[in-house]
C-alpha positions as CSV (number, residue, x, y, z in Angstrom):
1,M,-185.6,-99.6,-71.1
2,W,-183.2,-97.0,-72.4
3,E,-184.4,-94.4,-74.9
4,N,-181.1,-94.4,-76.8
5,I,-179.9,-97.9,-76.9
6,D,-176.9,-97.2,-79.2
7,V,-174.9,-95.7,-76.4
8,D,-172.1,-97.4,-74.3
9,R,-173.1,-97.7,-70.7
10,H,-170.1,-97.6,-68.2
11,Y,-170.2,-99.1,-64.7
12,T,-167.3,-99.2,-62.3
13,G,-166.8,-101.6,-59.5
14,V,-164.7,-104.5,-58.1
15,F,-164.7,-107.8,-59.9
16,Q,-163.8,-111.2,-58.6
17,V,-161.6,-113.0,-61.3
18,L,-160.8,-116.4,-60.0
19,N,-159.5,-115.7,-56.5
20,E,-158.5,-112.0,-57.1
21,H,-160.5,-108.9,-56.6
22,I,-159.7,-106.4,-59.4
23,T,-161.1,-102.8,-59.9
24,G,-162.4,-102.2,-63.3
25,E,-165.1,-101.0,-65.7
26,L,-168.1,-102.9,-67.2
27,I,-169.1,-101.6,-70.6
28,Y,-172.5,-102.6,-72.2
29,N,-174.1,-101.5,-75.5
30,K,-177.6,-102.9,-76.1
31,Q,-177.7,-102.0,-79.8
32,K,-174.4,-103.7,-80.7
33,G,-174.8,-106.5,-78.1
34,V,-171.4,-105.8,-76.5
35,I,-170.6,-106.9,-73.0
36,L,-167.0,-105.9,-72.2
37,L,-165.0,-105.9,-68.9
38,N,-161.9,-103.7,-68.7
39,L,-159.7,-104.5,-65.7
40,V,-156.3,-103.2,-64.6
41,K,-154.2,-104.7,-61.8
42,E,-150.7,-104.5,-60.4
43,V,-148.2,-107.2,-61.3
44,S,-146.9,-109.1,-58.4
45,S,-143.2,-109.5,-57.7
46,E,-143.6,-113.3,-58.3
47,S,-144.4,-112.8,-61.9
48,F,-143.4,-109.6,-63.8
49,F,-145.2,-110.8,-66.9
50,G,-148.5,-111.1,-65.2
51,K,-151.0,-114.0,-65.0
52,S,-152.5,-115.9,-68.0
53,Y,-156.3,-116.1,-68.3
54,G,-158.4,-118.1,-70.7
55,T,-162.1,-118.5,-70.7
56,L,-163.8,-118.2,-67.3
57,P,-167.3,-119.6,-66.7
58,Y,-168.3,-116.6,-64.5
59,I,-167.0,-113.4,-63.0
60,I,-168.9,-111.7,-60.2
61,G,-168.7,-107.9,-59.8
62,K,-170.0,-105.5,-57.1
63,L,-170.6,-102.2,-58.7
64,N,-170.2,-98.8,-57.1
65,S,-174.0,-98.3,-57.5
66,G,-174.6,-101.3,-55.2
67,A,-175.8,-103.7,-57.8
68,V,-174.2,-107.2,-58.1
69,V,-173.5,-108.5,-61.6
70,T,-172.6,-112.0,-62.7
71,L,-170.9,-112.3,-66.1
72,F,-170.9,-115.7,-68.0
73,N,-168.6,-117.3,-70.5
74,N,-165.9,-114.7,-70.3
75,K,-163.2,-114.8,-73.0
76,C,-160.0,-113.0,-72.3
77,S,-159.4,-111.0,-75.5
78,K,-156.5,-108.9,-74.3
79,N,-153.8,-109.5,-71.7
80,H,-151.0,-107.0,-71.7
81,T,-148.4,-106.0,-69.2
82,Y,-147.1,-102.4,-69.0
83,A,-143.5,-101.7,-67.8
84,F,-143.6,-104.9,-65.6
85,S,-145.9,-103.0,-63.2
86,N,-149.5,-103.1,-64.4
87,Q,-151.5,-105.7,-66.3
88,R,-154.5,-104.9,-68.4
89,L,-157.2,-107.5,-69.0
90,I,-160.2,-107.3,-71.3
91,F,-162.9,-109.9,-71.1
92,I,-165.8,-110.3,-73.6
93,S,-168.9,-112.0,-72.0
94,D,-171.8,-113.8,-73.6
95,Y,-174.4,-112.6,-71.1
96,M,-174.8,-111.1,-67.6
97,V,-177.3,-111.1,-64.8
98,W,-177.9,-108.1,-62.5
99,S,-179.0,-109.1,-59.0
100,N,-179.6,-107.7,-55.6
101,S,-177.1,-110.1,-54.0
102,E,-174.2,-112.4,-55.0
103,R,-175.3,-115.6,-56.7
104,I,-172.7,-118.2,-57.6
105,D,-175.2,-121.0,-58.5
106,S,-177.3,-118.7,-60.7
107,S,-180.3,-121.0,-61.0
108,Y,-183.8,-119.7,-61.5
109,N,-187.4,-120.9,-61.8
110,K,-188.6,-118.6,-64.6
111,M,-187.4,-116.4,-67.5
112,V,-189.6,-113.6,-68.9
113,C,-188.8,-112.0,-72.3
114,T,-190.6,-109.1,-73.9
115,L,-190.2,-109.5,-77.7
116,K,-190.3,-107.0,-80.5
117,N,-191.7,-107.8,-84.0
118,A,-193.4,-111.0,-82.8
119,Y,-196.8,-109.6,-81.6
120,P,-198.6,-109.9,-85.0
121,W,-197.5,-113.5,-85.2
122,S,-199.3,-114.3,-82.0
123,G,-202.7,-113.2,-83.3
124,F,-203.3,-111.7,-79.8
125,S,-205.1,-108.4,-79.2
126,T,-205.3,-106.3,-76.0
127,F,-208.4,-104.6,-77.3
128,E,-211.9,-105.7,-78.2
129,E,-214.8,-104.1,-80.1
130,T,-218.0,-103.3,-78.1
131,E,-221.2,-101.5,-78.7
132,D,-219.6,-98.4,-77.2
133,G,-216.5,-98.7,-79.4
134,I,-213.0,-100.2,-78.9
135,K,-211.8,-100.7,-75.4
136,A,-208.9,-102.5,-73.6
137,K,-209.7,-106.1,-72.6
138,N,-210.2,-107.0,-69.0
139,S,-208.0,-110.1,-69.4
140,I,-204.9,-110.8,-71.6
141,D,-204.7,-113.3,-74.4
142,K,-202.5,-116.3,-73.5
143,K,-201.4,-119.7,-74.9
144,T,-199.4,-122.3,-73.0
145,Y,-197.3,-125.2,-74.3
146,N,-195.1,-127.9,-72.6
147,W,-191.8,-128.0,-74.4
148,F,-188.3,-129.0,-73.2
149,G,-189.6,-130.0,-69.8
150,A,-190.8,-126.4,-69.2
151,K,-194.0,-124.5,-69.2
152,I,-193.9,-122.1,-72.2
153,T,-196.4,-119.3,-72.1
154,F,-197.1,-116.7,-74.7
155,S,-199.1,-113.7,-73.6
156,S,-199.9,-110.1,-74.7
157,Y,-198.7,-106.9,-73.2
158,V,-199.8,-103.3,-73.6
159,N,-198.3,-100.2,-72.0
160,N,-199.9,-99.1,-68.8
161,P,-201.0,-95.6,-69.9
162,L,-204.0,-97.1,-71.6
163,F,-205.5,-98.4,-68.4
164,V,-205.6,-95.0,-66.8
165,L,-207.1,-91.7,-68.0
166,P,-204.6,-90.2,-70.5
167,T,-203.3,-86.8,-69.3
168,E,-200.8,-86.1,-72.1
169,E,-201.5,-84.6,-75.5
170,E,-200.3,-87.8,-77.1
171,T,-200.5,-91.3,-75.8
172,K,-198.5,-94.0,-77.6
173,I,-199.9,-97.5,-77.8
174,V,-197.2,-100.2,-77.4
175,Q,-198.1,-103.9,-77.7
176,R,-195.6,-106.7,-77.3
177,L,-195.5,-110.5,-77.2
178,V,-194.3,-111.8,-73.8
179,L,-192.5,-115.2,-73.6
180,E,-192.3,-117.0,-70.3
181,I,-190.3,-120.1,-69.7
182,E,-191.0,-121.8,-66.3
183,T,-189.4,-125.0,-65.0
184,I,-190.5,-127.1,-62.0
185,E,-186.9,-127.5,-60.9
186,K,-184.6,-124.5,-60.9
187,S,-182.6,-124.2,-64.1
188,S,-179.3,-122.6,-64.9
189,V,-179.1,-119.4,-67.0
190,K,-177.5,-121.4,-69.7
191,E,-180.4,-123.9,-69.8
192,L,-183.0,-121.2,-69.9
193,V,-181.1,-119.2,-72.6
194,S,-180.9,-122.4,-74.7
195,I,-184.7,-122.9,-74.6
196,R,-185.3,-119.2,-75.3
197,D,-183.0,-119.4,-78.4
198,K,-184.9,-122.4,-79.8
199,I,-188.2,-120.6,-79.4
200,M,-186.8,-117.4,-80.9
201,S,-185.5,-119.3,-83.9
202,L,-188.9,-121.0,-84.3
203,I,-190.7,-117.5,-84.4
204,S,-188.1,-116.1,-86.8
205,F,-188.6,-119.0,-89.1
206,A,-192.4,-118.6,-88.8
207,I,-192.4,-114.9,-89.7
208,K,-189.3,-115.0,-92.0
209,N,-187.9,-112.0,-90.1
210,N,-185.8,-111.0,-87.1
211,V,-187.1,-110.9,-83.6
212,N,-185.5,-108.7,-80.9
213,I,-185.6,-108.9,-77.1
214,E,-186.7,-105.6,-75.6
215,E,-186.3,-106.8,-72.0
216,Q,-185.7,-110.0,-70.1
217,Y,-185.4,-111.0,-66.5
218,L,-185.3,-114.1,-64.2
219,Y,-187.3,-115.1,-61.2
220,D,-186.1,-117.2,-58.3
221,Y,-189.1,-118.3,-56.3
222,D,-187.0,-118.4,-53.1
223,D,-186.0,-114.8,-53.6
224,V,-189.2,-113.1,-52.1
225,Y,-189.9,-109.7,-50.7
226,L,-192.9,-108.0,-49.2
227,I,-194.9,-105.1,-50.7
228,A,-196.4,-102.9,-48.0
229,N,-195.5,-105.6,-45.5
230,K,-198.4,-107.7,-46.8
231,Y,-198.0,-109.0,-50.4
232,E,-195.2,-111.2,-51.6
233,D,-193.4,-110.7,-54.9
234,Y,-190.2,-111.9,-56.5
235,H,-187.1,-109.9,-57.2
236,K,-186.4,-109.4,-60.9
237,H,-182.9,-110.5,-61.9
238,Y,-182.3,-108.7,-65.2
239,L,-180.5,-110.6,-68.0
240,Y,-178.5,-108.9,-70.7
241,T,-177.0,-110.8,-73.6
242,S,-174.4,-110.1,-76.2
243,G,-176.9,-110.6,-79.1
244,A,-177.0,-107.4,-81.2
245,N,-180.4,-105.8,-82.1
246,L,-181.2,-107.1,-85.6
247,D,-182.7,-105.2,-88.5
248,V,-186.4,-105.8,-89.0
249,L,-187.6,-106.3,-92.6
250,K,-190.9,-104.9,-93.9
251,I,-192.8,-108.1,-94.4
252,Q,-196.6,-108.6,-94.4
253,R,-198.4,-111.2,-92.3
254,W,-199.6,-113.2,-95.4
255,H,-195.9,-114.0,-96.1
256,Y,-195.6,-115.9,-92.7
257,N,-194.8,-119.6,-92.8
258,F,-197.3,-120.0,-90.0
259,S,-198.8,-118.2,-87.0
260,L,-199.0,-119.2,-83.3
261,K,-202.6,-120.4,-83.7
262,D,-201.3,-123.1,-86.2
263,L,-199.4,-124.8,-83.4
264,P,-201.8,-127.0,-81.4
265,E,-201.4,-126.4,-77.6
266,E,-201.1,-130.2,-77.0
267,A,-198.4,-130.7,-79.6
268,D,-195.2,-132.2,-78.3
269,I,-192.5,-130.8,-80.6
270,N,-189.5,-131.1,-78.3
271,D,-187.6,-133.6,-80.4
272,K,-188.4,-131.8,-83.6
273,L,-187.3,-128.4,-82.4
274,E,-184.0,-130.0,-81.2
275,K,-183.4,-131.5,-84.6
276,L,-184.4,-128.3,-86.3
277,T,-181.9,-126.1,-84.4
278,P,-179.0,-126.2,-86.9
279,V,-181.5,-126.1,-89.8
280,F,-183.0,-122.9,-88.4
281,N,-179.6,-121.4,-87.9
282,L,-178.7,-122.0,-91.6
283,Y,-182.1,-120.8,-92.8
284,L,-181.9,-117.5,-90.8
285,S,-178.9,-116.4,-93.0
286,L,-181.6,-115.3,-95.5
287,F,-182.3,-112.2,-93.4
288,K,-180.3,-112.3,-90.2
289,Y,-177.0,-111.3,-91.9
290,K,-177.9,-108.6,-94.4
291,D,-174.4,-108.3,-95.9
292,M,-174.0,-112.0,-96.6
293,P,-173.0,-112.7,-100.2
294,H,-175.5,-114.6,-102.3
295,E,-173.1,-117.5,-102.7
296,M,-172.9,-118.0,-99.0
297,V,-176.7,-117.8,-98.7
298,F,-177.1,-120.4,-101.4
299,L,-174.6,-122.7,-99.6
300,N,-176.4,-122.3,-96.3
301,I,-179.8,-123.1,-97.8
302,V,-178.4,-126.2,-99.6
303,Q,-176.8,-127.3,-96.3
304,A,-180.0,-126.7,-94.5
305,L,-181.9,-129.0,-96.9
306,E,-179.2,-131.6,-96.6
307,T,-179.2,-131.4,-92.8
308,F,-183.0,-131.5,-92.6
309,H,-183.2,-134.6,-94.8
310,S,-180.5,-136.4,-92.8
311,R,-182.3,-135.7,-89.5
312,F,-185.9,-136.4,-90.5
313,F,-185.7,-139.1,-93.1
314,Y,-184.7,-142.8,-93.1
315,G,-182.5,-142.4,-90.0
316,N,-179.9,-141.1,-92.4
317,K,-179.4,-144.7,-93.6
318,K,-178.8,-145.5,-97.3
319,D,-180.4,-149.0,-97.1
320,K,-183.6,-147.6,-95.5
321,Y,-183.7,-144.9,-98.2
322,V,-183.3,-147.4,-101.1
323,D,-186.0,-149.7,-99.6
324,S,-188.4,-146.8,-99.3
325,V,-187.9,-145.7,-102.9
326,K,-188.5,-149.3,-104.2
327,S,-191.5,-149.6,-101.9
328,R,-193.0,-146.3,-103.2
329,F,-192.1,-146.4,-106.9
330,G,-191.3,-150.1,-107.7
331,D,-189.6,-150.4,-111.1
332,S,-190.5,-146.9,-112.3
333,E,-187.8,-145.8,-114.7
334,R,-188.4,-142.1,-114.1
335,Y,-188.2,-142.2,-110.3
336,N,-185.4,-144.7,-110.1
337,K,-183.4,-142.4,-112.4
338,L,-184.0,-139.5,-110.1
339,L,-183.6,-141.2,-106.7
340,L,-181.4,-144.3,-107.4
341,N,-178.9,-143.2,-110.0
342,E,-175.6,-144.9,-110.7
343,T,-173.6,-142.9,-108.2
344,Q,-176.1,-143.5,-105.4
345,M,-176.3,-147.3,-106.1
346,D,-172.5,-147.7,-106.3
347,K,-171.6,-150.4,-103.8
348,N,-168.8,-148.1,-102.4
349,C,-171.3,-145.4,-101.7
350,N,-172.7,-146.0,-98.2
351,F,-174.5,-142.7,-97.7
352,I,-177.4,-140.7,-99.3
353,I,-175.9,-138.3,-101.8
354,L,-177.0,-134.7,-102.1
355,V,-178.8,-135.2,-105.5
356,S,-180.9,-138.0,-104.1
357,R,-181.8,-135.9,-101.0
358,L,-182.9,-133.0,-103.1
359,N,-185.0,-135.1,-105.5
360,D,-186.5,-136.9,-102.6
361,L,-187.6,-133.6,-101.0
362,L,-188.8,-132.2,-104.4
363,I,-190.9,-135.3,-105.0
364,G,-192.2,-135.2,-101.4
365,K,-195.7,-136.8,-101.3
366,N,-195.6,-137.2,-105.1
367,D,-198.4,-134.8,-105.5
368,G,-196.6,-132.8,-108.2
369,L,-196.2,-129.6,-106.0
370,F,-192.6,-129.1,-107.2
371,C,-192.9,-131.2,-110.5
372,E,-191.4,-128.4,-112.6
373,Y,-188.1,-129.1,-110.8
374,Y,-187.9,-132.9,-111.1
375,I,-190.2,-133.8,-114.1
376,E,-190.0,-130.9,-116.4
377,N,-186.4,-130.4,-115.5
378,E,-184.9,-133.7,-114.4
379,E,-181.5,-132.3,-114.0
380,Y,-182.5,-129.5,-111.6
381,A,-181.2,-131.3,-108.4
382,Q,-177.9,-132.2,-110.2
383,T,-177.5,-128.6,-111.2
384,I,-177.9,-127.5,-107.6
385,A,-175.3,-130.1,-106.5
386,D,-172.9,-129.0,-109.3
387,T,-173.3,-125.4,-108.2
388,R,-172.7,-126.3,-104.5
389,H,-169.6,-128.3,-105.5
390,Y,-168.3,-125.4,-107.6
391,Y,-168.5,-122.9,-104.7
392,T,-167.0,-125.4,-102.2
393,H,-164.4,-127.1,-104.5
394,Y,-163.5,-124.5,-107.1
395,G,-162.3,-125.9,-110.4
396,K,-162.5,-124.7,-114.0
397,S,-164.2,-127.9,-115.1
398,K,-167.1,-127.2,-112.6
399,E,-167.5,-123.5,-113.6
400,A,-169.7,-124.1,-116.7
401,K,-172.2,-126.2,-114.6
402,A,-172.6,-123.6,-111.8
403,L,-175.5,-121.2,-111.4
404,K,-174.5,-117.5,-111.1
405,G,-176.2,-114.1,-111.0
406,E,-180.0,-114.1,-111.5
407,E,-180.0,-117.9,-111.9
408,L,-178.4,-118.3,-108.5
409,L,-181.0,-116.0,-106.9
410,E,-183.8,-118.0,-108.6
411,A,-182.3,-121.2,-107.1
412,I,-182.1,-119.7,-103.6
413,Y,-185.8,-118.8,-103.9
414,I,-186.9,-122.3,-105.0
415,L,-184.8,-124.0,-102.3
416,R,-186.1,-121.7,-99.7
417,V,-189.7,-122.5,-100.5
418,L,-188.9,-126.2,-100.6
419,L,-187.3,-126.0,-97.1
420,E,-190.1,-124.0,-95.6
421,Y,-192.7,-126.4,-96.9
422,H,-191.0,-129.4,-95.4
423,I,-190.1,-127.8,-92.1
424,C,-193.8,-126.8,-91.7
425,L,-194.8,-130.4,-92.5
426,S,-192.5,-131.7,-89.8
427,L,-194.3,-129.4,-87.3
428,G,-197.7,-130.7,-88.4
429,I,-198.5,-127.7,-90.6
430,D,-199.5,-128.5,-94.2
431,R,-199.0,-125.4,-96.4
432,R,-199.4,-127.1,-99.7
433,D,-202.1,-124.8,-101.1
434,A,-200.2,-121.7,-100.1
435,I,-197.0,-123.0,-101.6
436,A,-198.7,-124.0,-104.8
437,E,-200.2,-120.5,-105.1
438,E,-196.8,-118.9,-104.4
439,L,-195.0,-121.1,-107.0
440,N,-197.7,-120.5,-109.6
441,T,-197.4,-116.7,-109.1
442,H,-193.6,-116.9,-109.3
443,N,-193.5,-119.1,-112.3
444,G,-196.1,-116.9,-114.0
445,W,-194.0,-113.8,-113.5
446,K,-190.9,-115.6,-114.6
447,L,-192.6,-116.8,-117.9
448,L,-193.9,-113.3,-118.6
449,S,-190.4,-111.8,-118.0
450,E,-188.8,-114.4,-120.3
451,T,-191.5,-113.8,-123.0
452,Q,-191.0,-110.0,-122.9
453,G,-187.2,-110.5,-123.0
454,K,-187.5,-112.7,-126.1
455,S,-189.9,-110.2,-127.8
456,I,-187.4,-107.4,-127.3
457,I,-184.6,-109.4,-128.7
458,D,-186.7,-110.5,-131.7
459,K,-187.5,-106.9,-132.5
460,G,-183.9,-106.1,-132.5
461,V,-184.0,-103.7,-129.6
462,L,-181.0,-105.4,-128.0
């Protein structure tokens, strides 16, 4: 791809907007994820004020270079008439496909994406150790899943120079994870992008970090050409999206929620990934939007927990929740206080309240993993709820109950770990031991910090 991706690329051509052909300029910036179409046309004598445009599903352009480009989900962001003679239009597009011919249907059999910052998660290697040293493997690592009615294949990639004798003074090794999405019947670009986004969110959750797309293209198995008049191959239809390149954090592998090897190949997680889509979107605010205020991150994590609980427990029905609590804990005063408090059991309350959801997730399998936050501190869930209500329904009476500063950051951490634990369980991955170790380490450092702080105060230093 381009060496300098933070540069606007300009392409001129003729673009079909509804039934009109308008000369204009296509502008694309890979780093910022901008796809912009700048058009100018003459105003007809029938309408001196020009024509109105909303959102168009697609615009087809024939560039001066000879390429054909189809732009999707085009929002008209500027429509201005100059001196009743010219009309300027600016469209912002979600994604575009570069093809060798005009394609109105835009349906394909396969999408291929080369990902950055996902390779360590795969556990793949393009090299192997032999008696003669390290050498490139003869075959690539690969794992295949069947999700969303598609064949999902993860495979390894290494740059070609390693398979030939190096002639340069320096040879750079580049390894990438390749994601392939293949469907039996042809799928629209929208459908393939939707599957891709769910898988990308799954990987981002798994590694607690951003994943970027280096290159992506589409295959239509009916679009074949011959190599040397003998071998068949498919034309690549390159896909460019409006998603900006995201910052990659410096995170070690042992911080991952899970790796690719933890997902069994026979696992059918379609329904779970569908349910997790909004949960992942809320969770990713932890690192996807680096300038997001802590209050917003807190609200998103609380909302993610609430959304997760509503989608994965009790069919989101209060009566099923109450029956489950009574079945699990009987007449236990402690657990009834935590899970079936007065507000929850009010006859006018026909839903599961936030405090109940949080306590239910904290108690989990009742193995004491998060006991510090429901036994040692019975009001923890209520404090989280009070803080959420303060930031969403501001009032002086709520201010004293709300967490702020370091306490808010502490709450974000605990709620993040709680959410990660339960999402992994829903995917069939039990991280109890790793979570227990992480919480013990965290609580140990927290206790040490509090002890040192108390010692400094007692000595009169502060």
